[in-house]
N, C-alpha and C positions, 0 to 999 in steps of 0.2 A: 503495498500498499504506499509505504514512502517510499518507494523508489518512483512510482506511478504518479505520488504529488510532483517530485521532481522535475517529472520528465512534462508536464503539463505545465508547471510553472515556467519553465523555460521556454515551452514550443507557445505560450501567450506572450513570454517575452519578445521571441521572434516577430509574433504576427503582428503585436502591433507596437513597433519600433521606436516612434513618436514619443507614445507617452509612456515607456517604458523608460527611453532614455531622458525623461523631464521628471521623471521620478527618483530614477537614481542619480541622476547628476543633480537633483536639487538634496536630497539624501546625504550625498557625497560632501555638497559645500557646508550642508550643516553639522555634520559630524565632524569635517576639517575644523571649521569656528569654535567648537565644542571641545574637541580633546587640546588646540592649540590652546584656549584659555583655562584648561583644567589642568593643562605642565603649569603655566603660568600662576596659576591658586595653588597646586600644589606646593612651588617654589616659596610663595608668601607664606603657604601656612606652615610649613618646615623651618623656616627661622628656628634657628637655636637648638635643633632636634639634637644636634652631634653631642652638645653636651648634657652628658648623663644627670648630671644635678640644675639642667634648669629652672625645672621647677622652685627648686629653693632656694637659688641667690635672688638677689634682689638689690636694688639699686636704690641706696639714701638720698632722696631728692631734697633740697631744701626749700620753703617756701618762703616767701619773704612777703609780707601785705604791709602795704601803703595807705594811706587814708581814701587814695580813689583809684587804687588798683592793687594786683596782687601779682608777684612773679613769681612761676617756676622756677627751679633753676636743676639742671640734671648734675650741678658740680657743687660739692660743699667740701667744708673744711678739712686741712692737711689730715692733721691729729686726729679726726674722729676716727678711723680707722681701729687706731689702738685703745682711743678710751673705750669703745663699747665691748671690743674683745676684753678687759679688764674690769667694764661693769655690768654687762648683761652677759647673763649665763649661755642664754637661748642663741646668739652669736658665736656659732660655733669655729668661723674663720672669716676672713676679709683681704683685698687685695684695694690697691689704688695704682688709678690710671691715670700719669700727667703727659700730656702732652709735649714731645718736645721740640714741634714746631717742625718745618722742614731744615733737613740737615745737612752737611756735606760729610759722605765717607770717603774713606780713602786708604787701598790695600797696597804697596806698592805702586805699579802703573796705572791701577782700578780707581777712579775718582769719580762718584755721581752723588747726584743729589737725591735725597731719599725724604718721601714724606709722612709716611706712614712709622715714625719711631714715639715710644713711647716707654717712658720706666715705667717699672710696675714692683710690685712686692712681690715677696716668694710664692704667698699665698695664691696667687692667681692660676698655679698647678692645682690646689688642690679646689678650688672654685669650680675650674672649665676645665673639660674633656680637651686637651693638648699632647696629641702623640708626641713620642719622642724618637728622633732618628738616631744622635750621637749624645755623648755627656750623660750627666746624672739629674734629671730630674729634682731631688730630693735635695742640691745643693745649687741647684744653676743659678738662683738671684740671689744668692744670702751674703756674698764680697762684693764690695768697692770695685767699681770701674770694673763689674763683669755685663756680659748682654749674650743674651738668648737670640737668636737670626732662622728666619725661616729658610726649607730648603731649597727653593727658587735663588734667595738672598745668597744663601753660599754658594749655588752654581756661576754665579753674578760675580760674584767675588774671587773664588780660589779654583773655580773648574773642578776637578777633579780630586785638589786634595783634600785632606780631612782638617777641618774649620776648628775645631776642637783647640786652644790653648794659643791659635791665633791674634794675631792685635789687628785692631782697624781704628784709625784714626778719626775722631769727628770731630768737625769745622776746628781742624789742623791743628787739636790743642789738649783734645784730651782722649785718652789714651783707652779702648775696652777689649778687655782681653773675651775672647768668645770661649763660654762654658757649655754649650749645649747649641742643637741643631732640632727644630721640632720641624713636623708634617705644616705644608702650605694649609693654610684657614680654607674653608670651605665657602663659595661664597655667599651661602645663606647666615649667615653670622656679621654682626657688627663688632666683633673681638676677634680682633685679625689683625694685630701688628707684624710688620717686617721685621722690626728689631724690640726688642725688650731689654731694657737697662735695669740694673738693678736699683730700684729704691735706695739702698744706700748710698749710691753715687750723687743722687740726688739731693741729700740730706748731708752730704759733705759737701758738695755743689753750692746748697744753697742758704746753707748756717741753721742753726738752731732756731732765732728769728723766724724762719718760713717754715720751719715744721713746728711750731708753739703755736702760729697764726689762728685763731679762731674766730676771726671777723671776715676776712677772705675766703671767696670761695674759688679755689683755684684746681681741683682734680675731681676725678669723677672715683666714686667709693662705691664696691659689691661687696654684701657680705651674705655668709650661710647662713641658714636659718632649717635646722632638720625639723624641727616643730614647728610646723605652719597652722595652727589650728589657732596659733591665740594671735593670731597678727597686731591687733588693736592691743592689747597689754602690751606688746615686745614697742610699736611704738609709741607707746606712752614712756615706756623706761627710756626708750632713743633717745626722749626729748628730754627727760629729766637729764638724763647725762649732758647734752647740749646746754642746758640753762646753766650746770651748777659751773661750765668750764667758760661760759659766752656772755657777755656783757657787751650787746648793741643796741642801739637808742632804735634799731629798726625793729617791728613784733617778726618774731623768725619761730619758723619750728620745720621740723622734719617728716619726712613720709616716706612708706617704702614701695616702690614698685619694682611687680616681679620681672624680672628678667629675660621670660621668656613672651613675656606682653610686649616689650618696649618696641618693637622693630613695627607692630601694627596698631597698637590701640596709646601709644604716649602721647601726651597731649606736648610733650617738651621737645623730643627730640624730633629732627625731621628727617626719617624711613619712610617705612609705610604705609599704606592708610587704608582700614577692614571695610571701608566705604567701597574703596576702588575693587576689592575682593569682590565685595558684594555686588557691585555695579557691573563688573565683569562678568560674575557668574548668570545676570538676570541677561547679559547680552546672548551668553552664549544658546542657553536655554531657550530664547525666544527665537534665533534665529533655527532652533533645534525644532520648535513648535512650529516654524513657517514653513519649513521642509514637512513637518508630518501634516500638515492642513492641504500641500501639494498633493500630496498621495491618495487623501481621504476623499478630496476633494474630485479628484482623476477620474478616481477609481469608483463612485459613488454615478458620477456622472456617465461613465462607460457603461454600469452595469447592465444596463437593460440591453447591450451587445451580447450579454454572457447568458440572457434572460433562456435563452432556446437548451443552451447546453446544462442549466440546472434546473431547466422540467423534465429534459431527456434521463439524467440524474436520478432526477428524484423517482420516473415512472419505472426506472429497472431497479430501484429496492434502493436508492441511494438514501442513507438518514440524515438528517439534518446536521448533527453534529459532524460527519464526516465531511459535509460540506463548510461546515464552517473550519476545520480542520484544514482541509483541501487552500480555503482562499489564504485563511491566518498563515499558514506555510507559505504560499507563495510571496506575502510580503515580509512574512523575517527573512525569508530567501534573499530577499532585495536589500534588506536593513542591512544583514551580515556583508553581502557583498559592497556594498555602500563603504560597510567601516573597514574592508580592506583595501578600497582604493584609498578612502580617508588617511589611511595610516601611513600609503605610497606618498602620499600630497602632504602631510604633517613634515616629513622627513627631507622633504623637496624647500618647503617655505621655510622653516626653520632656521637657518638662518636668518635671513629677512626679520623673522619673529626676535631674533633675539636682540637685533638690531635695533630695533622698535624699543623693546621693554626695559632694553638694558641689563637683562637675566641672565645668566648663563642656565639656558633651559634648554633641557633634553629628555629621551625616554628613560625611563628606570628600570632597572635591572628587572628580568623575565623573575626573580623573588620575590617581586611586589608585586603578588597576588592581589591584590587589591585594587591596583589600580588599572590591571587588565581585566579584573572581575568586571570591575564598574564601567569598563567600557564595552563590555559586550552583554551584561545587563542592561545599560541603557540601547544596543542596535537591538535586542530582543523585547524591551517596551516599547522601543519608537516603531518596530511593525507590529505588533501587537495593537498598538493605538493607533496607529495607521491604519493596520487593517479591520480593526473590529467594527468600525463600523459597516463598511460594503460587507464584511463575511455577516454578520447578525442580519444584514439587509437582503443579502443574496440569497443567503439560504432561507428566508422565509416567504420567497413568493410561491404563490401557489401553482402547481404543475398544470393544472387543469385552464387557469386562466392565461400560463405561460403560452400551452399548444395551441390556446385559442385565439393569439395573441393582442391578450390585453391587459397585461400586465401594467404597459405606459409608466407615466413619468409620477412618481410620488410628488405631493406636493410638502410635504414636510421635509425630503430631500431634497427639492429645489432650493427651500427656505435656509437649511444648512449651507448649502455652497455658498449662498449670500452672505450667509454670517460670517462663515472662515474666510473668506474672500475680503470681508470687510474687516476681521481681526488681523488678516494676513498684511493688507495694506497701513492699518493704524501702526503696526509696531516697526513699519518703513519709513512711514513720515516721519515720525516722533524721533529716530532714528536719524535721517536727514538733518532734521530742524536743530535737534541737538549737537551736530557736524559743523551745521551753518552757525549756531550760538558761538561755539567752544573756537573754532576760527576768527569770528568778530573778537574775544575778549582777549585771545591770545596775537591777534594784528594790536592791537589796543595798549595790551603790554608790552610791547615792541616798539612802540611808536609815541609814546605819549612822552611829553617833555617831563624831565624828570628833575628841572630844573640848575643841572649844570652840564657841561658841556663831556659826553664821553665818545666819541666820532676822534677818530687821529691821536686820539691818546693811544702811546704805547706804555705797557708797564715794565720794568726793571725788579724784580724783588731781589732786596739785598740783606742775602742770609749770615752777613758777617764781613768785617774786615776794617784794618785798623780806619782808613781814612774815613769810616761813617763817624767820628768824633769830630770832626769838620768837613761838611760836603761843600763848603762853598768853590774848593778850587776845583773840583769835579764838573760841578755845576758850571763855572765859569770855562772851563775846555768843552765843555758839550756845545754852547752858544756861539764856539767858531764857526760851527756849520751854519747857514744861515736857515737850512729848513726847520733848525728848530725853533719852536716861538715861545716856546714857557716850560720849564723844568721846576719838581717841586717835592719833596718828602714827606712820609706821613707814616704811620704808627698801623692805620689801616687806609681801605681804597675808601673813595666817598659814597661806590656802592654796597660797601657791606662794611658796614658799621656796629657793632653791636658792643662793645664794652660799658661799663658805666661805672658809676660810683653814686654814694647814698650824698645826698647833697641836703641842707637846708639855706634860707635866704634872710635877705634882709627884709623883715617884715614879717616872716614866719611865725606862724603861732609855735607855741611851745611844744619841742617835741613832733611838730611838721616836719618831716621832709616828703623827698621823690629819689628814684633811681632817674638818675639824670646820664643819659647816653654820651662819650665822649671818643672822640679823638684829638691825638695829636702831632701836630703839624707844623711845617715851617713856614716862612714870611710871603713865600711864593704862593701855597696853594689855594687860595680864593682868585687869584688871579689867574693860575693854570687850568683851572677848571668852571672860571668863570662866573662864578658862585655867588649871586647880587646879594652886595652890601645894603641894605637898604638906613640904615643909622648908623651911625659911630664912625669907627675909621676899623684899619687892616692891622694886624700885628706890624711892628715898625724896627729897624733895625736902629733908627734914633732914640725909642723907648728902651732902656735896660732894665727895666721893671717888665716889660710886658713876658721878659723868658717865667716859664715856670720851675719856680727852685724850694723843693717843700724842707730845706735851711734856712729861708730866710726868713726873718722875723717880721710879725704884722702884715704886710702884704708879700703874699707868696708868687703872685705874677695877676695876668691879666686873661680874660677870658673872652670868648666871642659869642653867644648865644644863635640859637633860632630864632623865628617869633613863634613858635609853639612852646617853647621853655619862660619866656615871656609871656605869653598870656597865662602857663602854669604860676608863674610866680603872682600873678596879678600885677604886673607892674606897667604904669603909662609912660614912665620915664626911667628906661632901664640903666642908661647911660652913667655908668659912678656909684653903680650897687655894686652890694657884694654879695657873691656866691659862697657859700660855705661847706667843704667836704668833709665827712665826717667819717673816720676810721677807729672806733671804737669811742674814747676818750678823748681822742685828736681829734686838733681841728683847723683847716687850712685855707687860706683866705684868696679870693679871687676876683677882683676886679672888671666889671665888665666895662667893656670899650666898644665892643660894636654888637651890631644886631645881622644876622642874615639872611634874604629871603628862605622862605622852606624848602626844603629840597628831598629827594626817596633817597634817605640813603641804604634801606632795606627793601625787599621786593613788595610791589605793592599787594602782595596779599594783607600787607599791615598798614594803618595809617601812622601818619608822622610824628614820632615822638619827639617831647623836648628833648634838643641837642646841645653841647658843648664844644668849643674848638678850644686847645691849649696850643700853647708856642713851643715846641722842643723840636728846634733843627736837627740837633745831632740824633744818632743811632736811628734813623727812619727802618721800615722793615721794606718799603716802597716806594721808588722813581715815578714820578710820572712826568712822561717825556710827550709834549704835545708839539705834534710836526704836522708842517706841509705836505698834503698828497700827493707829493711829488717828488720823480725818484726817491720812492723807500727805500730801496734796497742801499744804496747810497748811503743813505743815510742812519740805515741799522746797522753799516759796516763802520761807520763815525762813532757810533754810539760804544759799539763792540770792543774798537780798539783802544777808547778812552777807557772803558771800563777796563780792561785787559792792562793799559800802562799803571791805572790807580788799585788793582785787586785782582792780581793774577793769580792767586790761592783760590779764588773763588768760578768757576765756570759763566759765563756768560748768559744769561736768558732772558727772554719777553714774550710777551704776548701782546695784545692788543685789548683794551678794557672792554669795548663792545660786544668779542667774543662772549665775556663772561656774564652775559646778558641771556646768550642762547644756553649757557647750563643753568638758570634762575629757574629761567620757565622751561624747562627738557619734561618734567613730567607733565606740562600742559602741553607741549608738541607731540608727546609719545602718546596722549589720551585723543588729540586731534587726527592722529595718524590711524590711531586704531578705528577710533569712530568711524572713519572716512572708510577704510578699506569694510567693515562691518556693515556699513549703511549700504554702501555698492554692492554687498552680496545680499542682504535682505531685500536690495528692490529685483536685484537679478532675479534669486529664488521666486520670490513672487509674481515676477513678469512671465516667468516661465511655467507658471500653475497659469496664469491669465491666459498665455499664449495655447494652453493645451485645452482651458476651458473655451477660448475664442475658438476653435480649429472644432470643438465638438457642435459647439452650437453654429457654427458655420454646417454644419453638415447635415445637423437635424433640419435644418431649414431651407436645404437645397430646391426641393419642391416649391416652395413658399415664395421665394428669390425667384426663382423661374418664372411661376404665375404675375408675380409682380413687373417682374421685367417683360413680360409679352403685353401688359397692360399700360406699359409705357415708364416704369419707372424708373431714374437715372441712375447710374452709379453713383452719385451723393445723395441720393437717398438709400439705396442699399448700406450705405455705408451707415449713414446716419443713423440706421433702421436697428441695426448691428450691434455698433458703439454706443449707444443710448443705456443701455442697461449698466453695463460694466462703468461710464462714466458715474451713474449714479453712484455706484458701489465705493469708487473714489471719492465721491464727494461726500456721502457718511464717514468713511476712512478718515477723513482731513479734522472733520467735526470732532470724532474720538479722539483723534492726535493730539488735536491742537491744547487744549488743557492738561493731558498729562507730560506734553514737553516744557509746557508753562511751568507746571510745578517743579519736576527734577532739575530744570536748567536754573531758574530762580534760585533753588537750594545750593547748587552747586556753584554759582555767582556771590553768595551769601560769603563764601571764603576767601573773597577778594576785597580789602577794603576798600579799592577803587576799580569800579567796572563798569561794562558797559549798559545800557538801558535797554529791554529785551522789547524790541521793535515789531510790528505788524509785517511790518516790509519780510523778515526773516522768515515767517510762518508764510505768505505768501506768497514768495521763491518756492519754498520747499513743496506747496500744492501743485503749483503752478508744474514744477518741475517732475513731480512724480505722476502726474494727468498726462502730461506730454510723452512721457516713458511709455505709460500705460496704455495710452492712446496709441499710438505707433506698435507698439505689441500686437494689437487688438487689430489694427491696421493692416498688417499681410492678412491674414485669416480674412478681412471683411474685404478688401481687395480683390482675394484669392476667388471668393464666393460670387462677389457681384459680374466677375468679369467669365463666367459661365456660359455657354451658350443656354438660353434660355429652354431650345426643341429638347437640347440633352438632360436640364434641368428636371423637367417634367417629363420627360421618358421616365427619369428615375425612381428605382422602385416598380 
């Protein structure tokens, strides 16, 4: 019987090539999209799964409460971890991670800048699962000036030599001994340093003041809690420890965040987002639903063609259950075949999908039976869902009515097809509207005036060098090239300012304070970036008191504020007023000399915060060089040569500032690409189904068309007659899709402090585009039917 079912299924697929092609193609595309999305979701949900104790590890976050806002910080105080081990029995171990910044490493002739360098406690091996290749894990980070490196770093510097015991030079001054080599970290973890330097090294370099500082939040602290049943009590004990050691005027508390939830659920860290996981899962399911609707629609539409087959089978003794199994078997066969095709296609497009998502996605091993079992289950479920209505509908035909030619069309059958087509196009239209909205928002982000010059700015990172103590000679040499219009140094770039200090101000209420964002700049910062000064003056070499100096009595320097800070302080006349930085019991006074127009110093996801600029021309982290967009290569050569004369020990690196903005909104760019592809595929699948239904409708009405043409109907009349029904379905689909798209896009746009308005134009454009595509799809079949010779049409049947 099974062999007979398969033979009949293959025979029907061959006999109805067009409809079989449409069904298999739509199912294949739907499953391909779903598999790609499942690979992405699997990667996201498996973050930190390689760490065996991930559920017992917690990051200690700091919550700072100011009168008008709350700051949550992933960084905590340096001595916190050691104090928790001593005073909280539930805390079994800890580790601290301090970012060392971009550093220069050298071994013999190998010299490279490295980004991923951390100071870490020995406890990192007790908390996290870090497979070791060479060395002793128990003592790898106990001694001063010891470093643990990853396998790829070992090959990069030492080739095939044994790295253990070898010496690396960091920033031309720090000698580090390699004590262990570990496996490269998996891509789905945010604990992935290439270099781990022993924390005792930092203790030796920074001194006891750094180690005992309970005021400043400098590093990330992870703790291990084996009994996680009473987290509220443990949090209370942890806060008691901090209160006993810390005395700041800012109301501060600690909270625990589970390590395994940080990637998708953290409100602090900018990693993944569980909302995007839900979003893409919904898209995958919806595209599968569109494909299943195609199958069901075409199967029910073609059911009358198989009525005689059903009638004859029932006459010769076929039971209803046998017929149901036959039709369900056919749909499952097609679904499984589509799954096999989809797996091959996924393998082909996976490199492109990796590039779009930025994730190292791939098929799991065959030992992951859950993943492949889920795909097989979905294929079977899709076959059952798609074929269920046609199967039960066909099996219920009365053999007597069929053989008399009276089975006809059932009204409920037609209504179901209408409903399913409307549902299909509602989903497709909503996706198209969303794609257009995301594209407009992304264009807005990339073209909005930020309040500073970002084009033609070449950035040279300054990671070290003796010349940084006095950068004026370096800048003087750069200006010898006429294509260089401006040069400035700063601790942070104007597009990425995130450092802050707690401050109060002249005229503030008692104990009133805010977190004031800050950047340390030189004299030429405002001019180079063309930041508008709306009040007061710029920093000047003629005013020695402008220079920030924390050892100076009375006034510690000058400060330039943005307009938001002035409004926050409630000042009408800010010039000459004092801003007071607070560090525990210490106070530092800065005289306000100017006010700049608000500019966007973080992404447009966030509103502009109060900002201050200090004058510190020595030891900048970045040089910003404004150049003429002519003969750029020769200009860069001049900058490189000048750098090498002043700082030959550190390799020259550069990039253009406007390139960093692409990275800032990369996640939105990725979403736009994915939505674009999925929208096109959803409309393509929907139009495949529409094409099949149009072909079926035209085929059923051939005789009617012949009579109408005989009575004088033109081709346009026939075209309008056949297209009218489908056009009505698309209009109804738009009515459903518009409010759905508006709701979800409005929620998405709430994530941006600065965003576009939702315009009617976008909805109308998406609707017209969908209607045009649908009409073109239907028109082919309509024109084909309208051009049939009416004599042949009337003679039909």
